[in-house]
N, C-alpha and C positions, 0 to 999 in steps of 0.2 A: 260192692259195685259191682253189676252184672259184669260179664268180657263185653256185651255188645255197647254199653254205654260206655265203659272204660275206651272199645275202640272210637267211638263217638265224639266222646272229649279226647284223644291224639290226633283225632284227623281232622277237627274244629281249630286244635290251636297249629298244629302242621300248615295248614291254611291261614291262619293271621298271618306265621311268620312268612308261608309267601307271600301274602299283599303286600310287607311290610319292607318286605325284600325287595320287590317289583317297584315301591316309590323311591328307595332310597338313592341319593345323588342325582335322582331327577326333579325338575320343576313342576309342583302338583297343580292341576287345575281346579278352581274355586269349586268348593264343596265337597271336592275329595279327601280331605284332609284338615286337621284342624289349623285354626287361620291362625290363632299367636298357641305357642305351648311357655307357661311362665315355672319354674323354676323358683322356688323360694329358697334365700340363705340364711346366716344367723345373723351376721355381722358383714361390712363394708367387706372385709379383706377373704372372705368367705363368696359375693358374690363377683369380687372380678377372678377371685380363683375359679367358679363356675363360668363365665363369660369365656375365659381363657379356653377352656376347654372345648365348650360348646362350638365358639370360633373355629376350633381346631378340627374339630369335627364336620362341621361347614365344610371346611375347605378340600378334607379328604374325601368328600362326598358321605360319608356315613350315613347323613339325616336326610329326611326328604329338606329339596329345597323350594324356597319361595316364601316361606313362611317364614312368620317374625317367635323370634326364640328371643324370648327376656326372663333377667334374674333379678328379683327384687328381692332386697335385703331388711332385715327386720330393722327399726329405728334402734338406736343405742339408747341403753339404759334396760330396765325389767327385762326379763324373759316373758314373752306374752303367749306363749304355747302357739299351735297349729291355729287353731282359733283369731288368736290375735292376728297371725302373718294373713290368714285369708284377710281379713279386714284391711289391712293395710295393703294385699297385693292389689284386691278389688280398688280402693281407692288411686292407687298408683296408676290400674289399668285404665276409670277413670281418666285421671289427667292427663295419661298418651293419648287416648282414641274420643273424649268427648262423648257424642252423640253417637259419632260411630260405633259404639260399643256396643250397644244392645242389635245387632246385626254381626257379632261373631260369635266364633265358636271356640270356647276355649278350654283350655283344660294346664290344671294348675296342679303340679307335682311339689308337696312340702317334703324337703327336701333341707333343711336348717338345721344346724344341731351339731355335736363334735362325734357324734357315734363312740360316745367309750365302750359300747359292746361291742362292735366290731371294730375294734381302732385301724386295720387295715384302711378301712374309708375316713378316718378321721383328717388327714390331710385334703386328700382328693376330696371326700366329699359323697355320699355314700349314693346317691344317683348316678356315681360314675363306677361303682362295683361291677368289675368283670362279671361276665357271663360265660361258660364256655361253648358257644354256639355262634355260626353267624362266620359270614364273611364277607368285609373286615369285621371284625371280633365283636359283640357286643357288650354293652353293660346296659344296667339298670336303667336307664333310660331310653335305650332303643328297645328295650323288653317289654319297658310299660307303654311306650308307644307302639309295638305292635299287639301286645293283647289287647288293646281299646278300639285297632283300628278299622273296623265294622261302626265304631259309635258316630262316626261326626255327619256322614249321610244321613243318618237317624235321627237328627238333634235338632232341635231349634236354637236359635242363638240363645246362650248361656254359659256358665261354668261347670265341668265336671271335676270335682275335689278327688285328691287320692294323696299316698304316701307314699314314699322314695324305698322303702322296702319290704313291699310284699307283691307278690302272685296272685293275679287269679285270675283260672281257666275257665273256660265255660262252654257250653255245646247249647246249640237250639235247633228246632229242626228244620226244614229246609225252606217253609215257607212262613220262618219266625224271623224276627232281625229285635234287638232289644233297640226300645225306640223312647229317646228321653221327648217328650211334646208336649209332658201335661204343667199344668203353672205348679205353684212352688217346689217344694223339693222331691224329687226319685230319688231311690236308694236303692243298687243291686242287694239280695241279699244271701244266704247261702247255706245249705239244712248244714249241721253241725250238732256234735252232740253236744246235753246237755253243762259237760263241764269244762268243753271250750265256750259256750257262752257266759260263765263267769269271769272269763276275762276280756270279752267283745263287747259289742252292743248287742242287744238282743229285740228283736220286731215282737210289737203284741199287736198281732193280726186281726182283722174282725170276722167271729166266728160265722156270719151267712156265708164270705168269699172264702172261708180256712182252705187250703191247698189241700188239690185231693194229689199231689205230688205225683198226677201219672201224664203230666207231661213237662217236657226239657223246660219251658220257660210258661212264668202264667204272669198275671199284674194281678194287685190288691192293694187295697189302701192299708193304712196301719192305724190304728189306735193310741198307738203309745210309744215311745222308743225307752230303752230299760239301759242304763249304762253300767256293765261289768257287774250285774245284779246275783245274787244267791240262786243256786234253786231252788230255795222254799219260794223266791220272790218271784220267778218262776212262773213256779206253777199258779203260785196264786192271780198271777196277774191274768192266765190264760196262757200265756206263751206258749207253752210245750205242745206241739204238733206228734201225732198218733201217725207212724209209715203205714200207708198202703200200701196194697201189692205190687206196685209200679213203680216204686221209689228208687231210685239211679243210685245217688252218693253217696246214703250209709245203711250199716245193715242192722243201726240201733231199731229196736220198736220206737222210742221217742225221741225227737230232737226238737233244736228251735233252730229258726232263722237269724244268724247273725251279721254284723255292718262288712262292708269294706270300703265302697269307694259313694259317692253319690253326685247327684248333679242339682243346680238351683237355677231357674230361669230367670233371666234378667228383672221380672219387676219383682223377684225377693231379694234380688242382688241389691236392687234400689234401696233397699228396707236394711237391706244390713250395714251399707253406705251412710245412710241415717243414725244409724245407730253409732256407728266411729265417732260421727260426728254426737253426739251427743254424749258419747262417753269421753271424748278429751282424749288424752294422751293415757294410753293403756300402762298397768303398773302392777298386772298381776298375769300368769298362766290362764289362758282363754281355752279350752278343749274345742276341737271343730266339730267334736261327735260328740261326747258326752251334752257340751252347754248350747249348742245349737240343734240337735236330732230331737234332746229332751224335752225342748218346749213343743216340740210340734204333736198333731194330729188331737183330736178330738175327748180322746179320756188324759190327753197330758197335765198336771200338778206341779204346780209350784215348789212341791216338800222336796227336791230333787237339789232347788237352789243354797238349802242349809247343810245339804249331807257332802261334806269335803272328806270325808274316806280314803278314796280315791285320788286325794290330791297330793303332787310331791309336797310344793312349798307354800303355805296357807297363807294369804294373805289378805289383811283388815275388809279390803273391796271388795274382794272374790264376791261373797253372797248379796251384797248391791247390784252389783255388774251382772250378777245370772237374772236379777229377777226383771231387769232392766230386757236383758236379751228375752227373757221369758215374756214379758209382756207386749212386746214388739214382734213375736213370732206368733202368740200364739195365735190357734184359728187359722195357721196354714197350714194345706194338706202335707200328706207326709205318702209319698204314693211308692209302694215298694215292688220291682224287681225280682221273684223269685227264679232264681235260677238252678235248677233242681236236680240239672247235672255239672256240678262244677267244683271248683276244689279252690282251697283259699291257703297260700303259702307265705309264713314269713322268714325271710333272711335278713336278720336286722342282728344274729350276735354270733360267738364265733362258732360256737356251738351249730348252730342252722346252717351257718354257712356250711362248715365241713362236711354236718349230716347230707343237704340238697344236694351240695355237690360229687360228692363221692360216695353217698352210701344208698340214696332213694334210688332206686331202683324205676316207680312208678314215676316220678318227674322226669327222670333220666330218658325216658321212653315217651313221655306227653311232650317232651321239651324239643327232647333230641341230642341230648349233651352229649357234651367229649369228655374224652379223657386227656386227650390232647388238643386244644385250640392253639392254631396262628402260635403254633412254638417250634423249635427244631434240635433237632439231633434229640429226641426222644426214645431212652433207651427201649428196644424190642422189649424186655421182662419186663415190663409193665405200658406197654404201649395199646395194647388193648384190654386192659384189666380195667374194671369200671371200680377199682379201688383208690385211685389218682385222679388228680385234676392239676393238668399242667397249663396254662393261660397265657400268651403274650412273652414268653420266657425262652431263654437262648440255654442251652444246657450242654456239656460237656459229654459224648455218647456213653463214656465211663461211670457217669452221675449215677447213683440209685434213690429211686422217691418210695417211701414207706406206703404202706397201702392208709388210705382215708386220711390223704394229706395233700394239702393245695399248695401249689407252687406258683407264682400270679409276677408279671413286670420285673424277672428275677434274670442275673446271669449267674451259673454256676459253674466254677471251672473245673480242671479236669480232677475224679476220682472224691468230688464233693457227694455226700449222703446227706437226703433229710429221714428221719426217724419215721415212725407211725403217729399219725394222729393230728400232725402241724399243720402250721400257716406262717411262709414263708413269702413277704411281699416287700419287690421292690430293695430287694438284695443284691450288691456285687459280694457270694462266696468265694474263698480263694481258694487251689486246690488243694484236694484234701481235708478240708474241713467240714465239720456234719454237726447235721442239729439233731436233738435228742427227739425222744418221744413226747407227745403233748405240748409243742414248746408255738408262742405266738414271735413271729421276730419281726421287725419291719425298721425299715431304715430311710430316714427324714432327712433332706437337706437343708441346713439351717444359716440364717446369715447369722453371726458371731463375730462383734468386735468390728465388723465392715467386712468383713472375706466369710467368704462361703466355706462350710464347715458342715459335716456328719455326723448323726447322732441315729444310733441301730438300737431301737426300746426291743424291751424280752420279757414277755410277761408267760403262766402258764394258760394253757388254752379256758382251764377253769375259774383262774383267778376272780375278785370281784374287784374291778378297775372306781366302780362307784363306791365301796364301802366306805365312809370315811368316821375318823375318829375325833374329837374336839382338840385334842393338842399332840404335839409332838411326843410327850411325856407318854403315851398309849401307844405308840406303832408297836408294840410289844403283838396288838390285836390283829396285825395288817399282814396277810399272807401272802408272798412271794412264791411260788412253786411249791407251795403247801408248808413254807418256813418264816418264822416270825422276819421280819424287816431287823428285829436286832438282831437275828443270827446272819443273817447274809451280809449285815456291815461287818459282822467282826471278820467274817472268811474274806471281807475284800481290803482287810487291815483297818478301818473308820470307826470311828469315835461315836455313838449314838448322839452325840452333842454336833457331830459334822454334817449331819443329813438336816438337810434346807428341804422345804415344802413352798412352790410357788403357789402365788395367786392369795386366795383369802385363808388367813393362819388359825381361824377357829373352825376348819376344816380339810384334812388330812387324811389322804389318800394315796394309793398307789398312781391315780389319774396324775398325783400333783408332785410325789416325792420325783427330787434330783438324784435320780439313782443311775444315769446313763452317760457315758462318756463323751464327749465331744470331743470329734477327731479330725483330721486334717484330710484326709480319701475317705469314699465310701468301703472301700475293701477292709482296712483297717480298726476302722468304726463295727463293722462285724465282726469281724476275728474279738478284739474285746470284749463285748459283749456275751459274744459269747462264752468266752473262754472264762469270764464273771458268772456263767451259769453253771459252766462246768464243774467251779471248785465249789457253789453252794452243793450243787446235787454228787457229789463223791467228798463233802466233808473237809476238802483238802484248802489252802491258802490262795488266794492273787492279788498283789498288793498293784495299787493303781499306780502309775508312774505319779510325780511327786506332783505337783499344781495342776491334775487333770481337773479339768471345769466339769461340771455333772448337771444334767438338765432332766426336766420331769419330760413326761410325754402334752405335759399342758404345757409348758414353755416351747417346747418343738414346734406345734403348730402354732403358737404366738410370734415366732418370726422365723415360719418356714420359707424359704426359697422354694417356691411351685415350681418361676420357671426353669430352674438347674432339676426340678423333678421331673417335669415335663421332656427336658431335655433328654435325661438321661434314659426316658420312653422312648424317644425320636430314634435315638441310636437303635435300642432292641427292633423297633420297627423296619427300619432302613436294614439292617443285617439278615431280617426273618425273609425280607420281599426278596434279596438278594439272593439268600439263599435258596427259596424258593422256587424262584426263575433259573437257579442255576440248576434244580434239578429236574 
């Protein structure tokens, strides 16, 4: 990307942040912002947790006021995917607003799920992942709303559908704006290398309207949408574009336009509501991108309904439901807004989170990310470094934090240290304790036997929490910090038979392995988990105290005490505010 357009992107992004900051904590005027902000949750407990956090944000004037913030949970039972969540959210909006719904501008942010690839977001929710900018500190919710702050004034009533773990930056010419005013679906499209297209949705544009990629924004119609296609499929379908001399975002001579966020007008939203009535209770996962968008455009083909390559859990009803979606949406237009000077960032995994917050100098410049945000006593030896990120934390001045590490919502005592490439989240770290390199460590408050207790989960940054084996007998195949679970247990003086897996016994993973001690206070919980880790890394022994109860990450989430976790954050908030005012 040329320096000129890099600068344009930075300036456009900063302007959106400035505009959103001007709306925070004040009553917005009609048409100035969204009428309704909807966040989806995986179940009732997550819904309550999200509502609690949003109401705190409104009370602290961290969000625009005078609009409706709603959290809708998926119904109990089968996982229904973000497509199913979209349908149920539309139904709940319709129940709430009735005929008035067709006059409202709604943003629908998918934030359900357990965030197994970024477990620091599991208890609090990925839409509340902290970002090192803004005062008061931004979380992903504020960042999403800021990046789309220009949309509502140029949008007919309808619904904008987006996800909680990605960031889209874009610029347009001064006399241009992104407008959502056409019937059907309107999707944002970003120029991407062909390799990126294989893991995203790809738009096949009308060749008569093929982009010249010479202006920052163009409107086009889409013939069909491909979901995670092979490079060969992109070529055969005519999705591959040739870079012209004026292209901004890419140096590749060939590229495709990939998906991110889309808008649905209310007539089409009504069709989707009818679809839910026709389908009845959903018993399989529907994809809001693959299953809806592949039905659109004049060249859409029903063939995709039988392709279950990218489906995590294959339910017998999926093909039939996809065919119903296809017939219902067939002929619906798919308009595309080509954002030629744009970037798409995903922050849904521990490695992505670390990279974007500590190493990605480009994103740092675009968003104005800080090394220390809303924190106190950040040591001078790394305060100006671009290699660390400390957010919403209180550190003793004698602490040290290694390069490429993130510390968030934590207290670090005198002489405490964090190694390189680690994440410390929600922890109370005692004096002199050290976190090794490449570690994810996160403390949760839980309700155990009607008492408040603490569990500190600890994994390697690159551990695969989702990988499962079919029975405890195969636990040797599960790796924690690169060591087999059997080896870890022997270091803690535990027999293999003693390891319990919570939840579904036919799916044993690091996520549901009961490895972490339940302790009476946050600091001793942190200490015990670190001692267990150090025993494994050094090849020494650490015998757990007799009758220690062990929990899994999964179990800790099911009995989490969110009020106490937020109380800990409120304590940090008050300390930081007080120390800032003293300074």
